[in-house]
Structure formats: C-alpha cells, structure tokens
C-alpha positions in Angstrom: -0.1 0.2 -0.1 1.5 3.3 -0.8 2.5 5.9 1.7 0.9 9.3 2.2 4.8 10.6 3.3 5.5 12.7 0.6 9.2 12.1 -0.4 11.8 14.5 -1.8 15.1 13.2 -3.7 17.7 16.0 -2.5 21.2 16.6 -3.4 23.2 15.9 0.2 25.9 18.1 -0.6 23.6 21.0 -2.9 20.5 21.0 -1.8 17.8 22.8 -4.1 16.6 26.2 -2.4 12.7 25.0 -4.0 12.8 21.6 -2.3 14.5 23.4 1.0 11.6 25.7 1.1 8.8 23.1 0.7 10.1 21.0 3.7 10.5 24.8 5.3 6.9 25.3 5.1 6.0 22.3 6.5 8.0 22.7 9.9 6.5 26.3 10.1 2.9 25.0 9.7 3.1 22.8 12.3 3.6 19.5 11.1 6.9 16.5 10.7 9.6 16.6 8.0 12.2 13.5 8.2 15.8 14.7 7.0 19.2 13.6 6.6 22.1 14.7 9.1 25.6 13.4 9.3 24.8 10.9 12.2 21.6 9.7 11.1 18.0 10.7 10.0 15.9 13.0 12.4 12.1 13.5 12.6 12.0 17.1 12.8 9.2 20.0 13.8 9.5 23.7 15.1 11.0 23.5 18.5 9.0 26.2 19.3 5.5 25.0 19.0 4.1 22.4 21.6 1.9 21.0 19.8 4.6 20.1 16.6 6.6 18.5 19.3 3.6 16.8 20.8 3.6 14.8 17.1 7.3 14.1 16.9 6.0 11.8 20.6 3.2 10.5 19.0 4.7 9.5 15.7 7.7 7.6 17.4 5.6 6.3 20.0 8.1 8.2 22.2 7.4 8.1 26.2 7.0 11.9 27.3 9.7 11.4 29.8 12.6 11.2 27.2 13.8 14.8 26.3 14.7 15.4 22.6 17.4 17.3 20.9 17.4 20.5 19.4 19.5 21.8 16.0 20.5 25.0 15.1 21.9 26.4 12.2 24.1 29.2 13.5 25.6 30.6 16.9 23.2 32.9 16.9 20.5 30.9 17.4 22.2 29.3 20.3 20.2 32.1 23.2 17.4 31.4 21.4 17.5 27.5 23.2 19.6 28.2 25.8 20.6 30.4 28.6 23.4 30.9 31.3 25.9 29.0 28.8 29.5 28.6 30.7 32.8 29.1 28.9 33.2 25.6 28.5 30.0 25.1 26.1 31.9 28.0 24.2 35.2 26.1 23.6 33.2 23.0 22.9 31.2 24.9 20.3 34.2 26.9 18.6 36.0 23.4 18.4 32.7 20.8 17.0 30.0 23.0 15.9 28.9 22.4 13.4 29.2 18.2 14.0 28.1 15.4 16.4 28.5 16.6 19.5 25.1 17.5 21.3 25.1 20.0 24.3 23.2 19.8 27.9 22.6 23.3 28.8 20.1 25.4 30.9 17.0 25.9 28.4 15.6 29.0 27.0 11.9 30.4 28.1 10.7 30.0 24.8 11.4 26.2 25.0 8.6 24.1 25.5 8.4 22.1 28.6 7.2 19.0 26.5 10.8 19.1 24.8 12.3 18.6 27.1 10.4 15.8 29.7 9.7 19.1 32.0 13.4 19.6 32.7 15.3 23.2 33.1 18.0 21.8 30.3 17.9 21.0 26.9 20.1 19.2 24.7 21.3 20.8 21.3 23.5 20.8 18.5 24.1 22.2 15.4 24.7 19.5 12.3 27.1 19.1 10.0 25.2 18.4 7.3 24.1 20.3 4.3 20.6 19.6 4.1 19.6 19.9 7.6 21.7 23.1 7.9 19.9 24.2 5.2 16.4 23.3 6.1 16.9 24.3 10.0 17.9 28.2 8.4 15.2 28.3 5.8 12.4 27.7 8.6 13.5 30.6 10.7 13.7 29.0 13.8 15.6 25.8 15.4 14.3 22.0 14.6 13.4 19.7 17.2 14.6 16.4 16.0 15.4 12.9 17.5 15.7 10.0 15.5 13.3 8.9 12.7 12.4 5.8 13.7 10.0 4.3 15.7 10.9 4.5 19.4 13.6 1.9 20.5 14.2 0.7 17.2 17.6 1.1 15.4 17.8 4.2 14.4 17.7 5.1 10.7 20.4 5.9 8.4 18.6 5.8 5.2 15.7 7.4 3.7 14.0 3.7 3.4 14.3 2.5 6.8 12.5 6.0 8.1 9.7 4.7 5.7 10.0 1.4 7.1 9.1 2.5 10.5 7.3 6.0 9.8 5.5 6.0 6.5 2.1 7.7 7.2 3.2 9.4 10.1 5.5 11.5 8.8 4.3 14.9 6.6 7.8 15.2 4.4 10.6 13.1 3.9 14.0 14.7 2.4 16.0 11.6 0.9 19.5 13.0 0.6 21.0 9.3 0.4 22.8 7.4 3.3 24.5 9.1 6.6 28.0 9.4 6.8 29.1 8.7 10.3 25.6 6.2 11.0 25.7 6.5 15.3 24.2 9.4 16.9 25.6 12.6 18.3 27.8 12.6 21.9 25.9 14.0 24.2 27.7 16.1 27.0 25.9 17.8 30.4 27.3 21.2 31.1 24.8 22.3 33.7 26.7 20.2 36.6 30.6 20.2 37.9 32.5 18.3 36.7 30.9 18.1 33.1 29.5 14.6 32.4 29.3 12.4 28.9 26.0 11.0 29.1 26.1 9.1 25.6 29.2 8.1 23.6 28.8 9.1 19.6 30.2 10.5 16.8 32.9 12.6 18.6 35.3 10.5 20.8 35.8 10.8 24.1 39.2 11.2 24.1 38.6 14.2 21.4 36.6 15.8 24.1 39.2 15.4 27.2 41.6 16.9 25.3 39.6 20.2 26.0 37.8 19.1 29.0 40.4 17.4 31.2 37.6 17.1 33.7 35.3 15.3 31.5 33.7 12.4 33.4 32.0 8.9 31.7 30.9 6.2 33.8 28.9 4.3 31.9 25.2 4.4 33.1 21.6 3.9 31.8 18.5 5.7 33.0 15.5 3.8 34.8 12.4 3.6 32.2 10.2 4.3 35.3 11.8 7.4 35.4 9.6 10.9 35.3 12.0 12.6 33.1 15.7 10.9 31.5 19.0 13.0 32.0 19.2 13.4 28.4 18.2 12.0 24.4 19.1 8.1 24.4 20.1 7.1 27.7 17.7 4.3 28.0 18.9 0.1 28.7 16.9 -1.1 25.8 17.2 0.9 23.1 18.3 0.5 19.2 17.0 -2.8 19.4 16.4 -5.4 16.9 13.2 -7.4 16.9 15.5 -10.4 17.1 17.3 -11.3 20.3 20.8 -10.3 20.2 24.0 -11.7 21.9 27.0 -9.6 22.4 30.5 -11.8 23.2 33.3 -11.1 24.6 37.0 -12.6 24.7 39.9 -13.5 22.8 39.3 -14.8 19.2 39.4 -18.7 19.6 36.9 -17.9 22.9 34.5 -16.1 20.9 34.4 -18.0 17.7 34.0 -21.6 19.3 31.4 -19.7 21.8 29.4 -18.3 18.3 29.6 -22.0 16.9 28.0 -23.6 20.1 25.2 -21.0 19.7 24.4 -21.4 16.4 24.2 -24.9 17.0 21.3 -24.6 20.1 19.1 -22.2 17.1 18.0 -22.5 13.5 17.6 -19.1 12.7 20.7 -17.7 13.2 22.4 -14.3 11.9 25.7 -12.8 12.3 26.9 -9.0 12.7 31.1 -9.3 12.7 33.8 -6.9 11.3 35.1 -8.6 8.4 37.7 -10.1 10.1 35.4 -11.9 12.4 32.7 -12.9 9.5 35.5 -14.4 7.4 35.6 -17.3 9.9 32.2 -18.4 9.8 32.1 -18.1 5.5 31.7 -22.1 5.9 28.2 -21.8 7.5 25.1 -20.9 5.2 23.7 -18.1 7.2 22.7 -14.5 7.2 26.2 -12.7 7.9 25.8 -8.6 8.2 29.6 -7.8 7.5 30.2 -4.3 9.3 33.5 -3.5 7.3 37.2 -3.5 8.1 37.2 -0.7 10.8 35.5 0.9 13.7 34.5 3.9 11.3 32.9 1.4 8.4 31.1 -0.3 11.1 29.4 2.9 12.7 27.8 3.5 9.2 26.8 0.1 8.6 25.6 -0.7 12.0 21.9 -0.1 12.1 21.3 -1.0 8.6 23.1 -4.5 9.5 20.8 -4.8 12.1 17.6 -3.9 10.0 19.0 -6.2 7.3 19.1 -9.6 9.7 15.3 -8.6 10.9 14.6 -8.4 7.3 16.3 -11.7 6.8 13.8 -13.3 9.6 16.4 -14.3 12.1 15.1 -15.1 15.5 18.7 -14.7 17.3 21.8 -12.0 16.2 25.8 -12.8 17.4 28.0 -9.6 17.7 31.4 -9.3 19.2 31.7 -6.7 21.8 34.2 -4.1 19.9 37.2 -2.2 21.5 36.2 0.5 23.6 38.9 3.1 22.3 37.3 6.2 19.6 34.2 5.3 17.6 34.3 2.0 19.4 33.0 3.2 22.5 29.9 4.6 20.6 29.6 1.2 18.8 30.2 -0.7 22.2 27.4 1.4 23.7 24.8 0.6 20.7 25.5 -3.0 20.6 25.3 -3.4 24.6 21.8 -1.7 24.9 20.8 -3.6 21.6 21.6 -6.6 23.8 19.6 -4.8 26.8 22.9 -4.7 28.3 23.8 -8.4 29.0 27.4 -9.4 27.8 28.4 -12.9 27.3 32.0 -14.0 28.2 33.0 -16.5 25.6 35.7 -17.9 27.7 33.0 -18.9 30.6 31.4 -20.9 28.1 34.3 -23.3 26.9 
C-alpha cells in the first residue's frame, strides 16, 4: 500500500532551495519533516511549537519522559535555545560545531516544557549536513529532531529505514541518501561540575577530554520508570532489533568457539561482525552482515546491518563487543543496549 508520506529526493551536498522551501513550509505550519544529518536521519518539528513537538512523540511512540534534541544552524540561535551558557560550552562549540556533538545546557524560556520532559535543561547541537542546516535556516527557527524511527528500534541511516518505521506518520521526507557517520551524536552535560559524558557518539571521548580534562564518563543507563530522563537516548533498551541480540567478548578463539556453539542451538541465526571475524564463518549457510574493516565503517553499517538481519527473519543475532577506544566506545554502547545490557564472556562458555 502506498505511503502518504511525501518523499523528495535531494542532493546531500548542494540541496535545491525549492525543495528546502517546501520542507520549511511544513515545519512552520506545525508538521513533521524527516531529514538527513551526518549521524542519522532526524524527525523534525518546530522547536518553539509545543503541539508540533507532541507530534514527534506520537509518531515515534516515544515516552514523554525522554527529551528531544534541538538543532540549530548558526551560533546566533544558541541564545534562542539556551541560557546561562558556560565558557566550556563556547570552547566546545568553537571546536566541534557544526558536528556530531550535543550539549546539555539550561533551557531558554522559549523552549516548551514537553520538548525537555519538564526539565530545566535542553539538549542542542548544530548538525554538519548541508540539507539539515539549509532546512533550519529556511524554517527560520530551531528544529527539534530525535532519530526518525519507531521508539527503541535501530536508528535510521537511510530514507528507506524512515519509511519502514514511520510511513504515513511523517508529512515530508527529504531523501538525501545514506548518512555518513551512522551513529548518533555524543551528548555532554555542562549543567553540573565536573561535566559528564552522557552518551558516546560521533565525537570521541578522547577528543573531548583534550579540551575538557575533567570530563567524567561512567556508563549508566536510565530507568524507564523515571519521570524525566537526563538526556535523549539514555535508556538501557534502545537501538534494538526484533531479533534477540547476543553480545560476546573474549579473545578470537573463545569468541568463535562460543558463537559456533550458540549457532548449533538455534535454527534461525544471523551474524553481525567485522569483516575479519565474519570470514571465520563463511563455511556456514546463514545470514552474515559485515560491519567492514574498522570502527568508522562499522558505525556507518551498524543500524543497517541490524535492520537487514531482521528482514532476513532471524530470531537471534550474534555480535562481538568492540574495543572501547575512539568510535568503538559508541559502537559498544549501541550494541550493549541492543543486547539489553548483557555481555557474554566467551571464555566462560568453553
């Protein structure tokens, strides 16, 4: 059955102003527009319009306790979204804006309470994508935009993923092709001392710590029964495929042996692995999604791989916990939550 969502193909590098103008009209009229960023596709609405923001929560099936991220196109918009901006925020903005960094700051009075789950803080970022920036500028206002997917599902890195989840729930979709980074932005809270990394993402902990030596990171997952979450994307169960995901850690021999033992227990198993690991299982007749040769490729392919294995009809997905340096920290976070917090020590299974 055809979708009622209008889809406009748009050049990711030099977006057509006429197409951007159509999308901006939808935003200003209180509608929903899905659009590409460098991280994942976002589901956008006028950040100043509480009714439009409610539309995001309804379309995604997102709990009202989970705040949204506000996107700006230029630093002049910062004061429209946040107040009492600390010097540390200016330091990070100069280095990482535009880019895959979200800052949690005190919110301005103009931001509606439902966008922030009733908190006095707001998460904001400036995307580094020509389509996203052009849309925000043409709309003439900040745009609230979580990932354009059904709540708790793997994030969308293509227009096809958006339609798979939200067809008929979005007024307009700007199809700018696949995203580049593939995992969401890093979230840093600057409303407390010392500052805290709340979610690893497209900007590494190492790069941030070079500017904020006192930056704290202790992996923590929010309780889904909380009235308000501290930031977007902090729940334990998140980025989850329909299949059960089993996440293994250990040396090569132990992981490969443990995975083969697990494969023998199930009839519908898929693998999500780096190329070097996937090559160890090519003798088996089963769906295998390669994450490429390094962390950058893995981030780009992660959510698409999870969705592909779901479409293949597997009941169980086996994955390996990545090293937690650089972009690997964000990959580990996403896989851990897709596995609902459980990591299997392969050595204990031998």
